[in-house]
N, C-alpha and C positions, 0 to 999 in steps of 0.2 A: 449354502453359507460356507466358505473354507473353515478348515478349524481352525480357532480363534488359539489355541494353545500353540501351535507352528509359526515359524516366519514366517509373513507372508512376501510375495513375490512383488515386488513393489515396481510399479511404472511411473517414470519422473516425464512426467506431461510439460513441454517449454516448447520456446518459439512462438506462435501466434500469426493473429495476421493485423498485432496493433501498432500505435505509434513506440512501442517499447520491446518490440521483438528483440533488436538486438542486444538489452539490458536480460532479459528470458536467455538468449543465446548464451553468455554469460554465467547465469542462474544454474541453468540444468545441468551441465556435467559435472560441475562441482558439489553439486545436491548429491547425484549420481555417483559420482567418483565417493563421497562420504557416506554413503549408506553401503557402497561396495567395501567397504575398510572396515566396516563394523561386518561384516559376511553377510549380509543380503544378495540375493538374484536380484538383480535391478533390469528391466527392457527401459529404454531410451524413444521418448515419441516428440519428434520434431511436428507439433500440430503446423498442417499447412507448409510445411517444409518445401525443399526444391524438390520438382516429381512428384510429390505427395499426393496421393488420393483426397481430394477437395475435401471430402464428407466428412467431416470428424469422427462422424459415429461408425461409419464403414474402418476409417484408422483406427478407433478404440477395441473397436470387434475385430484387429485384423491382429492384434496382440492377447498373450495370456497373460494375466495379475488377478492379483488380490486387492489391491491398493494402490489407487493412484497418489501421487506425491504431487500437485497442481506448484510448477514453478512456473508458471505465465503470469506476465502482469500485466495490465490493463485488459481493454477488449474484452472477449468471450472468456479470458480466463481469469476476469476478476469481477466479471458483471451476473457472473451466477450462470452462466450459457452453460459451460463443461460441467458445474456442481448440476447443473438441472440432468445434463445427459447421464452424467458415471450415473446418478440414483435411478434413470431410468434403468440402467443397465443392471442396477443391483450390485454397483460396485463403490464401495468407501472411499472415501477419501482424504485429505488434509484441507484443516480450512473452517470458512464459513458454510452458513447453507447458501441456497442459492438466492431466497429473500432479505436476508444481511448483506452477503454482498453486490446485489443491486440496489439497494440504500446507500450502502456505503459509498459507492461507486459514484452514485451522481452527488454531484458535491452541493446542487442545490436543493434538491431531498432531501438531503441530511441535513442541510441547515435550519430551512423549515420546518423540520419534527425538533432538533435542537432548541431552537426557538421555543417554540412549542411548550416544551418541557424543562427551560430553564437552564441549561448546558449554555456557557456563557462560549459565544461564537462570535466571530467579526461579523459590523450590520453590510449588507450585501442589499445589490439588485441582481436580478435575474432577467436575461431576453432569451427569445427563441429567433435565432436568425438574427438580420441586422439589427443591432441595437441603436437606440437614440442618443445620441451625444450630449443633445441638450439636455433632456432629462436628466441624465447621468450627472453634468454639471449641477446642475440644477437642488438634487438628492443626496450628494454627495461631496465632498472637497479632498484636492490636492494633498499626497499622493495616494493612487488608488491601487488596487493588484486587478491583472484582469485574467483571466485563465478559462480555459473549457473546461466544460461543467463536469466531463467525464473522460478524464485521463490522469494519467498519474506521473510519476518521477518530474515531477515540475513541468511538462511537457506542454508548451504552448502559452509558459507564464509569462506575464512581465509587469513590472512596477511604472507605474504612468505618472509624470509629475505634471503634465500641462497635454491641451486638445491633441495637437499633432502627434503627439508618443499614443494619444488614448485612441485615435484612428487607427492607427498603424497596428498598434495590439487588438483591438475587433478586429481586424482583418486576420490577422496572425491565430486568434483563438478559433474563428469561424474555419480554417482549415483543419481543424482537430475535431469540432461536434459545431452542431446547429446552436446548442445549449451552449449561452454565456454568462459566465458570473463574472460580477466585481464588485470586489469585496474595499472595505474598508482597511487601509496600509495602519499595521500594529507595530510602532516604533520601538523594539525592543528584541531583546537575543530569545532564539527560536530553542527548542529543546523536542526530542523525541521519545517515546516512553514503546519498549514491547513488552508484548504480553504474551505468555504462552500459557498455556494450559490453566487461564484465567487467575493468572499472575503475574504482576507487574515489576519487570526488570528497574534497574537501576537507570536513570533519564542522562540521556547523551545531551549535553550542549554543544551548539554547532555554532561554527565560526567561520564562514567562508572568508577568503582571504578580501584584500581591500578592493580590489578589482571586481569584486563581485557584490552586487549590491543585493541577492538574493541568492540562497541554497536553492539555486539552482540545476539543471541537468548535467552541465558542464562540472559544477562542483562536486555535484554528486559521482558523478562514473567517472570523470577525464581531469581533475585537476589533482594535484598532490599537495597543493599548497592550505586544503582548508583543515579547519584544525576541529579536532575533536576531543569535546571536556568529558574526561569521565576520571573522578567524577564529576558530574554537573555544574559546580561552582554555586548552588543554593546552598545554604542553610539546610538541615535536617529536615526541620518544621514544612520547610517552604517546599521543599521536593518530596516529604511527604504528601503534601496539598496536591501536588504537580500527579504523582502518581494514583491518589485516590479519584481525580476528577479524569486522567485518562482511562483507568480501569471503568469507571463510570461512563463516561463515551460509550466507551467499547460495547460495556454489555445492553446500552441503552438500545442501539439495531442491533442486536441480537446478534452479534458476533462469538465465536467460539471458534477451538484450535489454536490458532495464534493470528498475530498479526501486531501491529505497529501504532500509533496515535501520534501525531502531531502536534505541537502547542508554539502558540506565539507568549511573550510576555512583556505587557506594556510598559513605561515609565514608573506608572504608579503601583508597580506590582501585583496586578491584575495578569490571571491565564486566560486563554483565547482560544480553544482548541479548532483546529483549523481541517481536519479531516481523518479519518482513519482508514488504515491499508490492509486489505484482506489478504493481500499475496505478497508482501514487499520482497524485496529484493534481496538476491542471496549472491551477492557480488563479492566479489575482495573489497570492495569498496562498500558494502552494505552497513547499513546499522543493525540489523539484530543479529547477525554473527557478532559483530563487536559489544553488543551490552551483552550475551553470551557468554563470550571470552573473559571480562569483566569477574563476572562471577564464577571463572572455573571453568564455563562448558566449553570444549572445543567445538568447531566446526562438525566434525563426526558425530560427535556425542547429539549436538544440538540438531542437525537431521533426524538422526536417529529418534530423539526425544518428542519433536515434531508427530513424525511417521508413528511411532507408537502408539502415542497419546489419540492419534485417529483410531488406531487399529483397535487399541483396549476398547474405544467406544462402541467397537461392533460387537464385543462379546456383551456389553452392558443393552444392549437392543434385545 
């Protein structure tokens, strides 16, 4: 094992094959630049990039590094596969274990687990392959949220208010995953909570522009009219409740290192946990850097903190 008293050579791994590749291609170079500005030697690896060796093991073995900073989103970067490969190669990495990543990535499994342990999450139905619209309408009322079970960045997600929209949304979701989640719509504001080294950062309130019914992919990465509320607009007691619930949800899946928890609040004031992201976006529009900056941690210091936390864990093994 490399000397943990020395600065590690860091491989920033990004790209990948998921529907979130474009987001990752923004995150990766920014992470690499931030680490270089802090004096680290950085190797960049666009996993499955144009002309690259298609075997990820061969790609990872082709570079020399001590620590991997995973800036992949969705797909193999967030479902535990890359984490498992790095573990097999004896390379430490940022973020959660393969098991925690796989559980968090699968929204259906996550919701089953949360229901079992009493964490509030919206009511849902799940289907493998083509869903039964008649059954859905007999069990749930409009509006509903339809989403692929194993995607992020709100890719493939749609709010539906009638049978026609439901049928269209089911077909769109199937383009991204064979497992489909239909979720009760929570009418109220959305919040997101960054967690780094088991500490919950101040919540961000999300307020998409009026022409966006959801905080969707365009609102996240393209639009410049989405409002990010910091402070989030909650009372001190309510925000503390939100932070505690987010941390509980994150820990319950076995997550570690860093991540982000997305939560809705209904009209009666009840918080409902939507999902945990184990490799959140790190783009110019991303929420984790925004939360960190609010408490005085700039982008370069943020990525250094994430990397150093992972590296320090090596010394404690």
